[in-house]
C-alpha positions as CSV (number, residue, x, y, z in Angstrom):
1,M,-85.8,47.7,9.4
2,T,-84.1,46.2,12.4
3,S,-83.0,42.7,11.8
4,S,-84.2,39.9,14.1
5,R,-80.6,39.4,15.2
6,T,-80.0,43.1,16.0
7,A,-83.2,43.6,18.0
8,P,-82.4,41.1,20.7
9,R,-78.8,42.5,21.0
10,T,-80.3,46.0,21.4
11,E,-82.6,44.7,24.1
12,R,-79.6,43.0,25.9
13,L,-77.7,46.2,25.7
14,R,-80.6,48.1,27.2
15,A,-80.9,45.5,29.9
16,S,-77.2,46.1,30.8
17,R,-77.8,49.8,31.2
18,P,-81.0,50.0,33.3
19,E,-80.6,53.7,34.1
20,I,-80.6,54.6,30.4
21,S,-83.5,52.2,29.7
22,A,-85.5,53.8,32.6
23,L,-84.8,57.3,31.3
24,I,-86.0,56.3,27.8
25,D,-89.1,54.7,29.2
26,H,-89.8,57.8,31.4
27,L,-89.3,60.1,28.5
28,D,-91.6,58.0,26.3
29,G,-94.3,58.3,29.0
30,L,-93.9,62.1,29.3
31,L,-94.1,62.5,25.5
32,F,-97.0,60.2,24.8
33,A,-98.9,59.6,28.1
34,P,-98.6,62.9,30.1
35,A,-100.9,63.5,33.0
36,D,-102.1,66.7,31.1
37,D,-101.8,66.6,27.4
38,L,-102.2,70.4,27.2
39,G,-104.5,70.1,24.2
40,V,-102.0,68.1,22.1
41,T,-103.9,64.8,21.9
42,P,-102.3,61.3,21.9
43,V,-103.2,60.9,18.2
44,E,-101.5,64.3,17.4
45,R,-98.4,63.4,19.4
46,L,-98.1,60.0,17.7
47,T,-98.7,61.5,14.3
48,L,-95.8,63.8,14.9
49,A,-93.7,60.8,16.2
50,V,-94.4,58.8,13.0
51,Y,-93.5,61.7,10.8
52,V,-90.4,62.8,12.7
53,A,-89.1,59.2,13.0
54,A,-89.6,58.7,9.3
55,L,-87.8,62.0,8.5
56,H,-84.9,60.5,10.4
57,S,-85.3,57.3,8.3
58,A,-85.8,55.5,11.7
59,E,-87.3,52.1,11.7
60,S,-89.0,53.1,14.9
61,A,-91.6,54.9,12.7
62,D,-93.2,51.4,12.3
63,G,-93.6,51.2,16.0
64,Y,-95.1,54.6,16.3
65,A,-97.4,53.9,13.4
66,R,-98.6,50.8,15.2
67,R,-99.2,52.9,18.4
68,L,-101.0,55.5,16.3
69,R,-103.4,52.9,15.1
70,E,-103.9,51.6,18.6
71,A,-104.7,55.2,19.7
72,G,-107.6,55.2,17.3
73,A,-106.3,56.4,14.0
74,S,-107.3,54.4,10.9
75,D,-104.8,52.4,8.8
76,A,-105.3,54.8,6.0
77,Y,-104.5,57.8,8.2
78,A,-101.3,56.2,9.5
79,A,-100.3,55.2,6.0
80,G,-100.9,58.8,4.8
81,V,-98.5,60.1,7.5
82,R,-95.9,57.6,6.5
83,R,-96.3,58.5,2.8
84,T,-95.9,62.2,3.5
85,A,-92.7,61.6,5.5
86,R,-91.3,59.3,2.8
87,R,-91.9,62.1,0.3
88,D,-90.3,64.7,2.6
89,V,-87.3,62.7,3.9
90,A,-84.0,64.3,2.8
91,P,-80.4,64.5,4.0
92,G,-80.7,67.8,5.8
93,P,-80.5,70.0,7.6
94,Y,-81.0,72.8,5.2
95,G,-81.0,76.5,5.6
96,V,-79.4,79.8,4.8
97,H,-77.0,81.3,7.3
98,K,-77.9,85.0,7.5
99,G,-75.4,87.8,7.7
100,G,-72.6,86.2,5.7
101,G,-69.4,85.3,7.5
102,A,-67.7,81.9,7.5
103,L,-70.9,80.0,8.0
104,A,-72.5,81.4,4.8
105,A,-70.5,78.8,2.8
106,E,-72.5,76.1,4.7
107,S,-75.9,77.4,3.5
108,R,-77.9,74.7,1.7
109,P,-81.3,75.4,0.2
110,G,-83.7,72.5,0.5
111,P,-87.3,71.6,0.0
112,S,-89.9,72.6,2.6
113,L,-93.2,70.8,3.4
114,T,-96.1,72.5,1.8
115,V,-99.5,72.0,3.3
116,T,-101.4,70.8,0.3
117,P,-105.2,70.4,0.2
118,E,-104.6,66.7,0.0
119,L,-102.5,66.7,3.2
120,A,-105.0,68.9,5.0
121,A,-107.8,66.6,4.0
122,S,-106.0,63.4,5.1
123,V,-104.8,64.6,8.5
124,G,-106.8,67.8,9.1
125,A,-105.6,71.4,8.7
126,R,-104.4,71.7,12.2
127,T,-102.3,68.5,12.2
128,A,-101.0,69.3,8.7
129,Q,-99.6,72.6,10.0
130,A,-98.0,70.7,12.9
131,L,-96.2,68.4,10.5
132,R,-95.0,71.4,8.5
133,Y,-93.6,72.9,11.7
134,A,-92.0,69.6,12.7
135,H,-90.4,69.5,9.2
136,L,-89.0,73.0,9.8
137,L,-87.6,72.1,13.2
138,V,-85.9,68.9,12.0
139,L,-84.7,69.9,8.5
140,H,-84.8,73.7,8.4
141,P,-83.9,75.1,11.8
142,R,-82.0,78.0,10.3
143,D,-85.0,79.1,8.3
144,A,-87.5,79.6,11.1
145,R,-89.3,82.9,10.9
146,P,-92.0,84.7,12.9
147,G,-94.5,83.9,10.1
148,D,-94.1,80.1,10.8
149,L,-95.5,80.6,14.3
150,Q,-98.3,82.8,13.0
151,E,-99.3,80.0,10.6
152,M,-99.5,77.6,13.6
153,F,-101.7,80.1,15.5
154,D,-103.9,80.5,12.4
155,A,-104.4,76.8,12.3
156,G,-105.6,76.8,15.9
157,W,-102.5,76.0,18.0
158,T,-101.8,78.0,21.1
159,Q,-98.5,79.3,22.2
160,R,-98.3,76.7,25.0
161,Q,-99.1,73.9,22.5
162,L,-96.3,75.2,20.2
163,I,-93.9,74.8,23.0
164,V,-95.2,71.2,23.6
165,I,-94.7,70.4,19.9
166,A,-91.2,71.8,19.9
167,Q,-90.3,69.9,23.0
168,L,-91.8,66.7,21.6
169,V,-89.9,67.0,18.3
170,S,-86.6,67.8,20.2
171,A,-87.0,65.0,22.7
172,L,-88.1,62.5,20.1
173,T,-85.0,63.4,18.0
174,L,-82.8,62.8,21.0
175,L,-84.6,59.5,21.7
176,L,-84.2,58.3,18.1
177,R,-80.5,59.1,18.3
178,V,-80.0,57.2,21.6
179,R,-81.8,54.2,20.2
180,A,-79.8,54.3,17.0
181,G,-76.6,54.5,19.0
182,A,-77.7,51.6,21.1
183,A,-78.3,49.5,18.0
184,V,-74.9,50.4,16.6
185,A,-73.2,49.5,19.9
186,A,-75.1,46.2,20.1
187,A,-74.2,45.4,16.5
188,W,-70.5,46.2,17.2
189,Q,-70.1,44.3,20.5
190,R,-70.5,40.7,19.4
191,P,-68.0,40.6,16.5
192,N,-65.5,42.6,18.6
193,G,-65.7,40.2,21.5
194,V,-67.4,42.6,23.9
195,R,-70.2,41.3,26.1
196,A,-73.2,43.5,26.9
């Protein structure tokens, strides 16, 4: 959790870099309030945001969970997404480098998200598959296979929506890293005599 002292410093750092702040705000709007959601609803987008942020162990998962509830999801639904992410968080990425070579030594097997009946019942089968796909993109990018896309199609997602989900996960990962970097910079500035 961000400390009460770190949060104001982060906000001051953002204020000192208005172009970056504007870019972050613009990206947030594109991800969560697009003019055309292309069939990936605000609740589905925010569910993915809570899950992806929690996979990164980011405290911003709390903010996305609040926004998810504001978008109409129940407290139990938001808590279930957080529980799933806490269960799945791991120090990835994982995956097996195919074809041998020098990178084969970096292969690391790791757990995958399985869509259990309980998960499908708590968030719906379609959203559960999206969470599994997000888990693959964040922690198992080397292990993607054509069958993963087919499972998404079987759950009712279209090819266009898969692209939206992949873009959302990628952009959110970048956004989380920018925010984490801003927090680190803000925490470093004061003790080192640097003014934001």
